[in-house]
C-alpha positions, 0 to 999 in steps of 0.5 A: 500500500502506498504511503504519503511521503514524510514531508507531507505526513508532518504537514500542519497548516497552522504551524508558524514555521511552515511556509504554507501555514495560515496566518494567526488572524485566520486560524482563530476566525469565528464567523459567529463571534460578535467581534466579527464584522461578517457575523451571521445575524441571530435570526438566520442562525435559527432558520429551519427549512423543514418547518417552512415546507410544512406550512406551505403544504398546509395552505396548498391543501386548504386551497384544494379543498376550497376549490373542490367545494366551489366546483361542486356548488357550481355543478349543483347550481347548473343541475338545478337550473336545468331541472327548473327549465324542464319544469317550465317546458312542461316535462314534469307532471301537469297540474291538471292530473292532480287534484287541486288542493284549494278544492279537494283539501290537503292531499297527503299523497300523490294520487295514483292512476286509479284516482285520476283518470286523465293520464299525463299530457301537455299542460292544460289539455284534458286528454282521455284514453281510447277506452273512454271515448264515445266517439271522435267528435267528443275527443276533438272537443275535449282536446280543444279545451286549452287554457281551461282547467276544470278537473276530470273525475272518474265515476268512482270518485263521484260515487264517493263524493255523493255517498253513492248518490244518496241525496237528490237535490232536483231533476230535469229533462236532461239529468238529476242533481245530487248533493256531494262533498269533496274530501276537503269538506267543500260541498258540491252539486253533481249533475248526472246527465241521462242517456250518455249516447244521446246527441242532445245530452252530449251537446248540453255537456259540451256547451256547459264545459266549453263555456263555464270552463272559461269563466270565473266570476262571483256571479256565475256558478263555478264548474269544478269539473266533469266526468265523461265516461262510458258509464257516466256523463256528469258535471260538478258545480259549487253547491248553492245553499238557497237554491234558485230564485224562483222559490223565493219569488213565486212560492210565497213561503220564503220572502226576501225584502226589496233591498236584497231583491235589488242586490240580486238583480244587480248581481245577476246583471253583472254576471251576464255582463261578464259573459257578454263583454269581459270573457276572452270569447263572449258567451250568449246564455240563451236561457236567463230566467229565475230557475237559472239564477241560484243563491248561495248562503248569503243570497248572492246570485249566480247565473247557472245552467249553460246547457244552451249557451254558445260562444261568440266573437266580440266583434259585431256578429249575428247568428241565424238559429235553425231551431228555437232556443230558450224558454217560452215567456223569456225568449226574445222575439228574434228567437222565434223567427229565422232572423239574426240573433245576438247577445241582446237576446239575453238582455231581453230575457233579463228584462223579463226577469226584472219584471218578475223580481219587482212584481214577485209573480210570473210575468204571465198569468192567464187567470187575471184580467186582460190588462193585468195578464202580462206584466211587461205590457201592463207596466208599459201602459201604467208608465204611459199613463203616469200610473207607475207609482200606483202599480208599484204600490200594488206590487207591495213595494215599501214606501222607502223603496218605491223610487228604486223599484220605479228605476228597475221597471224603467230599465226592464222596459228598455231591456225588452225593446222589440229591436235588439239594437234598441236594447242597452248593453248589459254593462249599461244595464248595471249602471242604470240599476245602480243609479250611475246614469240617468235613465231616459224615458223608454220607447214603447216596446210593444208598438209592433204588437199593436200594429199587428193587432190592427192589421189582423182586425182589418184583415178579418173585417175585409174577409167577412165580405168574401166568405164564399171565396174562402169556403172554396179554398178550404185546403189552403194553409196561409204562411205564417207572417212574422207579426203573427209569430209575435202575437203567438209569443205573447199568447204562450208566454 
């Protein structure tokens, strides 16, 4: 093994005799001495690089966690926004397929398919399955009911609402009305229509649902829903505790003071005005009469029975009827003839109703004298002869209410004008009844009848001189003139 030479083995860099020795001032050098001008400060002398590294790692972890939370929140917000857009686009279950809580009360669970017969569909369109159809015409009708939201019930539900149809409220030519109650406690009236397959019954059903389904007014009976099923066709209305107005006017066992009768007249006028002028599409009722004005617990009037009603455009238009509509004694003259018919036919019927409200009797009573037989004509003759106050007194109106009764009769005379264009709008009728406008003296509504009577008398007088000619044409049937129809209207009223 090689060894260092002797001269290097004894080498000492700090030996002063060594030519290569380090000077004394450097041999005693201490970098941390306080006398050293190049001394390292104390704060750096205690520096720990590993502790600084741990601190930096901790902040990096915290930053990563915060970033992850922010990203998660952003993803959740995006998902919720997408769901909300889908709901607005109609991809969720439509409200029509659930029972409305404001009608049915609190519902603790989502109704099953057995409870709601209408399947999921486009919002606001009541669609039914093929097994429930009576025909394609009815299906097309139901599919057009956009924007309307009556609830569709099953026969089983109606059976439960009415306790198996145990309480009958009344009946008519087209159906029977039963008392019922929703699970939430609200009372209803269920009208079950007869002969589901009959075209007249189907027409009445379509008229009621298409018109009442579009309306909501305090003076109109509310249609809650309907049932259209091979087993049953029915309509579900709000329940009216006091029945119809005719029971208070004509039966004599329930009296209403004049002030309340006036309120009933005004409320009924407001309901009809809403049908004519405030609906998105106007509605002609065609059958205004006391039997179709129902009263709730507070005697608030509500127009009902839209089985003859028809939609019409708000623009001036005329409909030509192919058959008579309405009730004899209340129907306007134009309904008896093949001529143009407008919403003014309802104004005429309402005028007849006003005569009955003031007189508290049927507008026509064949048992009375010729003068008093028909209230509208009797009223006109008293107005013409300045005897209206005596007539009102005869009707039993109290002294403090006679001025209002006089106003009501004058409004009625305007409503029953022969020419439809001479009758006021129902909104004007409301103002007239409330005293908001001055009422001008009405024209004679029955001038056409007087002319017709004179004409008939003249013809009878002339025919007496030609009896031989008449006897030779016994098979001849004269064509009925419009004026003859008007006379017929008065006779059967």
